[in-house]
C-alpha positions as CSV (number, residue, x, y, z in Angstrom):
1,X,0.0,0.0,0.0
2,X,2.8,2.5,0.9
3,X,4.5,1.7,-2.4
4,X,1.3,2.6,-4.4
5,X,1.1,5.9,-2.5
6,X,4.7,6.7,-3.4
7,X,4.1,5.9,-7.1
8,X,1.1,8.2,-7.2
9,X,3.1,11.0,-5.5
10,X,5.9,10.5,-8.0
11,X,3.5,10.6,-11.0
12,X,1.8,13.7,-9.6
13,X,5.1,15.5,-9.1
14,X,6.4,14.4,-12.5
15,X,3.2,15.7,-14.2
16,X,3.6,19.1,-12.6
17,X,7.3,19.3,-13.6
18,X,6.5,18.7,-17.2
19,X,3.5,21.0,-17.5
20,X,4.0,23.8,-19.9
21,X,4.5,26.9,-17.8
22,X,2.6,29.0,-20.4
23,X,-0.4,26.7,-20.4
24,X,-3.7,28.3,-19.4
25,X,-7.5,27.8,-20.1
26,X,-7.1,29.1,-23.7
27,X,-4.3,26.6,-24.4
28,X,-6.5,23.8,-23.1
29,X,-9.5,25.1,-25.0
30,X,-7.5,25.3,-28.3
31,X,-6.4,21.7,-27.8
32,X,-9.9,20.6,-27.2
33,X,-11.2,22.4,-30.3
34,X,-8.4,21.0,-32.6
35,X,-6.1,24.0,-32.9
36,X,-2.4,23.7,-32.2
37,X,-2.1,27.1,-30.3
38,X,-4.1,29.5,-28.3
39,X,-3.4,32.3,-30.8
40,X,-6.5,31.2,-32.7
41,X,-8.6,33.3,-30.2
42,X,-6.7,36.5,-31.0
43,X,-7.7,36.2,-34.7
44,X,-11.2,35.1,-33.6
45,X,-11.6,38.3,-31.6
46,X,-10.3,40.4,-34.5
47,X,-12.7,38.7,-36.9
48,X,-15.7,39.1,-34.6
49,X,-15.0,42.8,-34.1
50,X,-13.7,43.9,-37.6
51,X,-14.9,41.2,-40.1
52,X,-11.7,41.3,-42.0
53,X,-12.1,37.8,-43.7
54,X,-15.0,37.0,-45.9
55,X,-16.3,33.9,-47.7
56,X,-14.3,33.1,-50.9
57,X,-11.4,35.4,-50.0
58,X,-7.8,34.6,-50.7
59,X,-5.7,35.0,-47.5
60,X,-2.0,35.0,-46.9
61,X,-0.7,34.2,-43.4
62,X,2.9,35.4,-42.8
63,X,4.5,33.5,-39.9
64,X,1.8,30.9,-40.1
65,X,3.3,28.3,-37.7
66,X,2.0,26.3,-35.9
67,X,-1.1,26.7,-38.1
68,X,-4.0,27.9,-35.9
69,X,-4.7,31.0,-37.9
70,X,-4.7,29.1,-41.2
71,X,-7.2,26.6,-39.9
72,X,-9.5,29.3,-38.6
73,X,-9.2,31.4,-41.8
74,X,-9.9,28.3,-44.0
75,X,-13.3,27.8,-42.3
76,X,-14.2,31.5,-42.9
77,X,-13.3,31.5,-46.6
78,X,-15.0,28.2,-47.3
79,X,-14.4,25.9,-50.2
80,X,-14.4,28.7,-52.7
81,X,-11.5,30.5,-50.9
82,X,-7.8,29.9,-50.4
83,X,-5.5,30.3,-47.5
84,X,-1.7,30.5,-48.1
85,X,0.9,30.4,-45.3
86,X,4.6,30.9,-45.1
87,X,7.0,30.4,-42.1
88,X,10.5,29.5,-41.3
89,X,9.1,26.5,-39.4
90,X,7.4,23.6,-41.2
91,X,3.7,23.0,-40.5
92,X,3.2,19.5,-39.0
93,X,-0.5,19.4,-38.8
94,X,-3.0,18.2,-41.4
95,X,-4.3,21.1,-43.4
96,X,-7.6,21.4,-45.2
97,X,-7.7,21.2,-49.0
98,X,-8.1,25.0,-49.4
99,X,-4.8,25.6,-47.4
100,X,-1.3,25.6,-48.8
101,X,1.8,26.4,-46.7
102,X,5.5,26.5,-47.5
103,X,8.6,26.5,-45.3
104,X,10.6,29.6,-46.3
105,X,11.6,33.2,-45.4
106,X,9.1,35.9,-46.4
107,X,12.1,37.7,-47.9
108,X,12.0,34.9,-50.5
109,X,8.6,35.7,-51.8
110,X,10.1,35.2,-55.2
111,X,9.2,31.5,-54.9
112,X,7.6,31.1,-58.3
113,X,4.5,28.9,-57.7
114,X,3.8,30.3,-54.3
115,X,4.2,33.9,-55.5
116,X,1.7,33.2,-58.3
117,X,-0.9,32.0,-55.8
118,X,-0.3,35.0,-53.6
119,X,-1.2,37.6,-56.3
120,X,-4.5,39.4,-55.8
121,X,-4.8,38.8,-52.1
122,X,-8.0,39.9,-50.2
123,X,-6.4,39.6,-46.8
124,X,-2.9,39.6,-45.4
125,X,-2.3,38.4,-41.9
126,X,0.9,38.8,-40.0
127,X,1.3,37.3,-36.5
128,X,5.0,37.3,-36.9
129,X,7.1,37.9,-33.7
130,X,10.9,38.1,-33.3
131,X,13.0,35.9,-31.1
132,X,12.8,37.9,-27.9
133,X,15.9,39.0,-26.0
134,X,14.3,40.3,-22.8
135,X,15.2,43.9,-23.8
136,X,12.1,45.8,-24.6
137,X,13.8,48.3,-26.9
138,X,15.6,45.5,-28.9
139,X,12.5,43.3,-29.2
140,X,10.4,46.3,-30.3
141,X,12.9,47.2,-33.0
142,X,13.0,43.6,-34.3
143,X,9.2,43.5,-34.3
144,X,9.2,46.7,-36.3
145,X,11.5,45.2,-38.9
146,X,9.1,42.3,-39.4
147,X,6.1,44.6,-39.7
148,X,7.9,46.7,-42.3
149,X,8.4,43.5,-44.3
150,X,4.8,42.5,-43.9
151,X,3.6,45.9,-45.1
152,X,6.0,45.6,-48.1
153,X,4.3,42.3,-49.0
154,X,0.9,44.0,-48.6
155,X,2.0,46.7,-51.0
156,X,3.0,44.2,-53.6
157,X,0.3,41.5,-53.4
158,X,-2.8,42.9,-51.6
159,X,-5.4,44.1,-54.0
160,X,-7.4,47.3,-53.8
161,X,-9.8,47.4,-50.8
162,X,-7.9,44.4,-49.3
163,X,-7.4,44.1,-45.5
164,X,-4.1,44.0,-43.5
165,X,-3.7,42.6,-40.0
166,X,-0.3,43.0,-38.3
167,X,1.1,42.3,-34.9
168,X,3.6,44.8,-33.5
169,X,5.4,45.2,-30.2
170,X,4.9,48.7,-28.8
171,X,8.1,50.8,-29.0
172,X,9.6,54.0,-30.4
173,X,8.8,53.1,-34.0
174,X,5.1,52.2,-33.3
175,X,3.7,55.6,-34.2
176,X,5.7,56.0,-37.4
177,X,4.6,52.5,-38.6
178,X,0.9,53.2,-37.7
179,X,1.1,56.5,-39.7
180,X,2.6,54.7,-42.7
181,X,-0.2,52.1,-42.6
182,X,-2.8,54.8,-42.3
183,X,-1.5,56.4,-45.5
184,X,-2.1,53.2,-47.4
185,X,-5.5,52.2,-46.1
186,X,-8.9,53.8,-45.7
187,X,-9.4,52.6,-42.1
188,X,-6.8,51.9,-39.5
189,X,-7.5,50.8,-35.9
190,X,-5.4,49.6,-33.0
191,X,-6.7,46.6,-31.1
192,X,-5.4,44.4,-28.3
193,X,-7.4,41.1,-28.0
194,X,-8.4,40.0,-24.5
195,X,-6.7,36.7,-25.3
196,X,-3.3,38.3,-25.4
197,X,-1.2,37.5,-22.4
198,X,-1.3,40.3,-19.8
199,X,2.5,40.6,-19.8
200,X,2.7,40.8,-23.6
201,X,3.6,44.1,-25.3
202,X,2.0,43.0,-28.5
203,X,-0.8,44.9,-30.2
204,X,-2.5,44.6,-33.5
205,X,-3.0,47.1,-36.3
206,X,-6.2,46.4,-38.2
207,X,-6.2,48.1,-41.6
208,X,-9.1,47.9,-44.0
209,X,-9.6,49.0,-47.6
210,X,-6.2,49.3,-49.3
211,X,-6.1,52.5,-51.3
């Protein structure tokens, strides 16, 4: 009997040690609903408030790993729409028929077949985040660089009246980037989903109606 108690104590302790320190109720909910990450709920909040993605749209997801945003977007666009994704990491989940992803750098958007699919986008999503250093100024600068690249892709591939969603870390370059986005779109809003972690400095720019 004592031996069984010791085994249970060991299992309980072992389970706690291996628990993801970032896991919360949204992480568990995402797992239950078939999404690989809790980030799905950020896009869901954005969609519910701003209606950026519509049926039959063509959507490009920059920094698409691990795939939650692509899965959610694929359901919104339906069978008549397409969702494209690109990330430095490979996607290891099964994707719907209307979703295509490649492992590559967004700087290599010259990839022939993928570039052809990406022309005439209705929506460009960017949830890209830099490898953080713990220094807020450095992390914000790295985030700004990714946002500039995302906006450059929007300039080239997003069609007139298209929508642009971009995550950015708040820092010294935030206002300049927001002003740049405003000059290119009819509407531009700032939004922080409730599903963002409280300690996170991330915020989303929601731009609609490319000029």
